[in-house]
N, C-alpha and C positions, 0 to 999 in steps of 0.2 A: 504493500500500500504506500503510495507516494505521500510524503509529508508536505503540507502546504507551507510555502516560504513565509517567513515572518515579514509582516508589513511594517513600513516605517511609521513610527508614532510621532504625530505632529501636534503641537499645541499652538493655537492662534491667539495672538495678543494684539488688541486694537480697541480703542475706546468708542468706536462706532459700530453698533450692532450690524447694520446693513453691510458694511465693508467686511466684517468677519464672516457673514453669511456668504458673501461673494467669494471669499478665499476658500471657504469650505466647499463650495460648489466646484471650484477649479480642482481642488485636491481629490474630491470624490470621483472624478473621472479616471484617476490613476489607480489601477488594481493593486498596486504595491504600497499604497499610502492610506493611512487612516487618521482622522482627527480625533484625538483622545481628550481634548479639553480646550476651553476658551478662557480668556481673562480680559477685563476691561481697563486695567491700569497696571503699572509696574509692580505695585505691592501685591496685588492679587496674583500676578504672574509668578512672583517669587514663591508664594505659598503653594500654588498649584504645581509648579515644576518639581518641588521637593517631593510631592506625593505621587505625581503622575509619571515621573522619570521619562520625559519625552526624548526621542532621538533628535528632533528638530524643533526649535522655537521660532515661529514667525513673529518678529517683534516690531510693532509700531514704535516710532521714535517720539513723536509729539503727543504725549499723553499727560493728563493732569495728575497732580499729586506726586508721581514719580515717573520720570521720562524713561525712554527705552535704553539710553546709555547706562544709567544707574542700574536698571533692572538687568541688563545684559551682564554687567560685571558681577553682580551678586548671584545671579543664576549660575553662571559658569564657575563661581567659587564653590557653590553647593553641588552642582551637577556638571563636573568637568567633561563628562562624556557627551553632553548635548552640543548640538551645532546651532548657533543663532544666525538667522538670516534677517537682516533689518529691512523694514518697509518704511519708506519716507517720501515726502513730497519735496524734500530738500535736494538741490542740485550742487550745493557747495561742498568743496573737498574737506574743509576743516572738520565737520562733524563725521564725515566718512572715515577720516584718519583716526579720530577719537574712538569710533566704534570698532575699527579693526584692531586698534591697540587694546581695547577692552576684551577682544577675543571673538568678535563677530566674524562669520565666515562668508557673509554675503551682504550686498547692499543693493536692494531692488527699489526702483522708483515706483510709486503707487500707480502712476499713469500707464506703466507698462507691465503691471503685475500679471495680467492675463497671459502675456507672451513669455515672460521671463521667470515666473515663479517656480515652476517645476524644474526647469534647468538649474536654477540657483540652488535648489534643495539637493539635487543630484550631485552637483559640483561639491557642495559642502560635505555631503556624506562620503565622497571619495577623498576628502582631506584637502580639497582645493579651496579657493576663494573666488566668489563671483562678484564682479563689480559691473554695474550698468555701463555700457560703452561710452555714454556721454560724459562720464566722470572718471573713468579708469585712468586715463593719461594724466589728468590733473592730480589725482591722488598719488600716483607714483612720483610725480615731480615734487609734490608737497612733502612727501616722506623723505625724499632724498636731499632736501634743503638742509644745510647745517643748522642745528638748533631748532628744527621745525616744531618739535613738541613743546618747546618752552617759550615760543614767541607770544607777545601780547596779543590777545584776541583769539588764541587757540583754546577751544573748550577743554582739551586735555591738559592744559596748563593749570587748570583749577583742580582742587581736591574734590573727591566725591561729596563731602559735606558741603563745600562751597557751591557745587552745582545744585545740590538739593535746595539750599537756602535761596540761591538765585532763581530757581524755577518757581518756588513758592512766592517770592517777591513779585516776579513777573505775572503770576496768576492772581495777584491782588490781595494776598494774605498780609495781615498786619504782623508786626514783630511778636506780639503776644500770641497770636494764632500759630505762627511758625514755631515758637518756643514750645507750645503745648504739643503740637504735632510731632516734633522731633525730640521731645523730652529734653529740652535745653532750657537754660535761663534766658530771659529777655536780653540781659547784658551780653550773653554769648552770641545771640543772634545779631545784635547790633555790631559786635566785634567782627563777625563774619561779613556783614554788609560793608563795613569799613575796609576790610582786607580785599573784598571783591572790587571795590572802586579803585583801590590803589593798584591792584594787579592789572586791571583792565584799562586803567587810565581814564576812568569815567568819574564824573564829579557830582552826579545826582541820581536819584532813584529812577527818574524817567529814562536816563541813559542806560541803566541796568536793564530795565524792562525792554527797551528797544534792542539791546544787544541779545538778550535771551530769546526774543521772538524771531529775530533775523537769523540767529544761528541754530534754531531748532531745539534749543534747550527747553523752551516752554511754548505752549500754544494758548491763545486767549481762552479764558474759561472762568468759572465761578471760583472765588476764594474758598479755601477749606473752612469748614464749620464744625 
C-alpha cells in the first residue's frame, strides 16, 4: 500500500480576512499544501506557530499591534525549522533587507501574490530565497553597501523594542497605553521615543509617524485599548 506524501503545512498571517481567504484559495489548488491555521496580527501568529508547528508562515508585514518583522524574528526563534515568506505592498529595499536579516526566506508583493506565491513557498522549502524581481537587484546592492545595516533610516538599525515602540506610536497609542501594552514604565517608553528620534535624526512625533508609515513598520489603524 502506497503511503500518501506529507503535505506542506502553511499558516497564513494577515490582518485582512478577505486577503487571507484569497491566499487560502490559491494554496488549496496545490495537492501538496494545506493551510493549518490563520492569524490576524503578529502576536496571534507567534502563539499559533508554537502550537501548530507550520512548515511555512505567510507573513503580512503591515499589521497593527505587532508588525511582520517582529513576528518573523520571534517565530523563527521559537520554531527555527519554519520558513517565513513575507507578503507586502512595500517596494522599498530597506524593509526587505531587514526581513531577510530576520530570517525570512521570501519577499512577495501582494499585487503579484497570485502569480508568485506558490513558487516562493517552493523556493523557501528547498532552502533558497525568493525575492520579487522588481526589488531583487536593489536588495543585493543595498546589502553589499558598506555599513548598510547601520545607516540612519534603516529599520534594522533599530532594536526590536524600539521598532515595537515606534509602531505603537505611529498607530496613535499614547505613552501610557504603550507602557501598559509592553509592560514598561511610562518613563521607559519616553526614553525609547527619545532614542528613536536621535537614531533616526527626527525631531518630533509627526516625523516618527511619517517614517514608520513610509517604511512599512506601521500601517494606519486604531490605537491599542
